[in-house]
C-alpha positions in Angstrom: 83.8 -95.5 -208.1 84.9 -98.1 -205.5 86.5 -100.2 -208.3 88.6 -97.2 -209.4 89.7 -96.4 -205.9 90.5 -100.0 -205.2 92.9 -100.1 -208.1 94.6 -97.0 -206.8 95.1 -98.7 -203.4 96.8 -101.6 -204.9 97.3 -101.4 -208.7 99.5 -104.6 -208.7 96.7 -106.8 -207.4 94.6 -108.8 -209.8 91.4 -108.0 -208.0 92.1 -105.1 -205.6 89.3 -104.2 -203.2 88.6 -101.5 -200.7 86.1 -100.7 -198.0 84.5 -97.2 -198.1 83.0 -96.0 -194.8 81.8 -92.8 -193.3 81.4 -91.4 -189.8 78.5 -89.3 -188.7 79.1 -86.3 -186.3 79.3 -87.4 -182.7 79.7 -91.1 -183.5 82.7 -93.1 -182.5 85.0 -94.8 -185.0 83.6 -98.2 -184.1 80.2 -96.9 -185.6 81.5 -96.4 -189.1 78.8 -97.0 -191.8 79.9 -99.0 -194.8 79.2 -98.0 -198.4 79.1 -101.0 -200.7 76.7 -100.1 -203.5 74.8 -97.2 -205.1 72.0 -97.4 -202.5 74.5 -97.1 -199.7 76.0 -94.1 -201.4 72.6 -92.5 -201.9 71.8 -93.0 -198.2 75.1 -91.4 -197.2 74.2 -88.3 -199.3 70.7 -88.2 -197.8 72.4 -88.2 -194.3 74.6 -85.3 -195.4 71.6 -83.4 -196.8 69.8 -83.8 -193.4 72.9 -82.6 -191.5 73.3 -79.6 -193.9 69.6 -78.6 -193.5 69.8 -78.8 -189.7 73.1 -76.9 -189.4 74.8 -75.9 -192.7 77.8 -74.2 -191.0 79.0 -77.3 -189.2 77.7 -80.1 -191.5 80.5 -82.5 -192.2 81.2 -86.2 -192.6 84.5 -88.0 -192.3 85.1 -90.5 -195.1 87.5 -93.5 -194.9 89.0 -95.9 -197.4 90.3 -99.2 -196.1 92.3 -101.7 -198.2 90.9 -105.2 -197.7 94.0 -107.2 -196.9 94.1 -111.0 -197.0 94.0 -112.7 -193.6 95.8 -115.8 -194.6 99.1 -115.6 -192.8 100.6 -118.4 -194.8 99.9 -116.5 -198.0 101.4 -113.4 -196.5 104.6 -115.2 -195.4 105.1 -116.7 -198.8 105.7 -113.3 -200.2 108.6 -111.6 -198.4 108.0 -108.3 -200.1 104.2 -107.9 -200.3 102.8 -104.8 -202.0 102.0 -102.3 -199.4 98.7 -100.5 -199.9 99.2 -96.7 -200.3 98.0 -94.6 -197.5 94.9 -92.5 -198.4 94.2 -89.3 -196.6 91.1 -87.2 -197.0 90.8 -83.4 -196.5 87.9 -81.6 -194.9 87.9 -77.8 -194.6 85.9 -77.2 -191.4 86.2 -73.4 -191.8 84.7 -73.3 -195.3 81.1 -72.1 -195.0 78.6 -71.2 -197.7 79.5 -67.9 -199.3 83.1 -67.9 -198.1 86.1 -67.6 -200.4 88.1 -70.7 -201.0 90.8 -71.1 -198.3 94.5 -71.4 -199.2 94.7 -74.7 -197.3 92.0 -76.2 -199.4 93.7 -75.2 -202.6 96.9 -76.7 -201.3 95.1 -79.9 -200.4 93.7 -80.1 -204.0 97.1 -79.5 -205.4 98.7 -82.2 -203.2 96.0 -84.8 -203.9 96.5 -87.8 -206.2 92.7 -88.5 -206.5 89.7 -86.2 -206.5 86.2 -87.6 -206.1 83.6 -85.1 -207.4 80.0 -85.6 -206.3 77.7 -83.8 -208.7 74.3 -83.1 -207.2 71.3 -81.1 -208.4 72.5 -77.9 -206.9 76.2 -78.3 -207.4 76.4 -75.5 -210.0 74.8 -73.0 -207.6 77.9 -72.9 -205.5 80.7 -70.6 -206.7 83.3 -72.3 -204.5 82.3 -75.8 -205.7 82.9 -74.6 -209.3 86.1 -72.8 -208.3 87.4 -76.0 -206.6 86.4 -78.0 -209.7 88.4 -75.7 -212.0 91.5 -76.1 -209.9 91.0 -79.9 -209.8 90.9 -80.1 -213.6 94.0 -77.8 -213.8 95.8 -80.3 -211.5 94.7 -83.2 -213.7 96.4 -81.4 -216.7 99.4 -80.3 -214.8 100.1 -83.2 -212.5 98.1 -86.1 -213.9 95.6 -86.1 -210.9 93.0 -88.8 -211.1 89.4 -87.3 -211.3 86.4 -89.6 -210.5 82.9 -88.1 -211.1 80.0 -89.4 -209.1 76.4 -88.4 -210.1 74.1 -88.1 -207.1 70.4 -88.0 -207.9 71.0 -86.2 -211.2 71.0 -87.1 -214.8 74.7 -87.1 -215.9 73.7 -85.4 -219.2 72.6 -82.3 -217.2 76.1 -82.0 -216.0 77.8 -82.7 -219.3 75.4 -80.6 -221.5 74.5 -77.9 -219.0 70.8 -78.7 -218.9 68.3 -78.5 -216.1 69.5 -77.0 -212.9 73.0 -76.5 -214.3 71.7 -74.3 -217.1 69.5 -72.4 -214.7 72.3 -71.8 -212.3 74.5 -70.2 -214.9 71.8 -68.2 -216.8 69.8 -67.0 -213.9 72.4 -66.7 -211.2 76.0 -66.4 -212.2 75.5 -64.6 -215.5 73.3 -62.1 -213.8 76.0 -61.3 -211.2 77.8 -58.2 -212.4 80.5 -58.7 -209.9 81.7 -61.9 -211.7 84.2 -61.9 -214.5 82.8 -63.4 -217.8 86.0 -65.4 -218.3 85.7 -66.9 -214.9 82.1 -67.9 -215.5 83.1 -69.5 -218.8 85.7 -71.6 -216.9 83.0 -72.6 -214.4 80.7 -73.7 -217.3 83.4 -75.7 -219.0 84.5 -77.5 -215.9 81.4 -79.7 -215.1 81.2 -80.7 -218.8 84.8 -81.8 -218.8 84.8 -83.5 -215.4 81.4 -85.2 -216.1 82.8 -86.8 -219.2 85.8 -88.3 -217.3 
């Protein structure tokens, strides 16, 4: 995941690199925690799960991507027009709580994004608004060429791609049993994880 994001920060560089960090609620910016490998990523998701369990309505983390720029001033001065890394902004909808409808600002943020990082977890398919977001993200990939990066957190990728395990259960025992949901909408939700998980 970091390698793909690094290339987006500076596609002209031979070996682009970025730092991925996150901020826990109540912590200062000088206390950012670095994510450099899969273990760090798993620890970050565990931290989020703990926050969500304690207070699901306000659980949130700020994520930051930093381009690692060379510190050699001589090298920098030798290039009068260095490639400037692109500014990367993240979006967090603080008002979106479990069970709420997707807010218009979130849809606009999805549509205005160049990259979407989708973190598939064990219970991802249980959430109607996660699936609704995913459908719109994939539509934006087709319409605007948005880059989609799937991340599989503590789940077999085949469960996402082939609708097995908890994903199969979510659709058969939850969404399909909800008479308030349109069958065509549910089919879009089923197709979306399989498509995104194969990216």
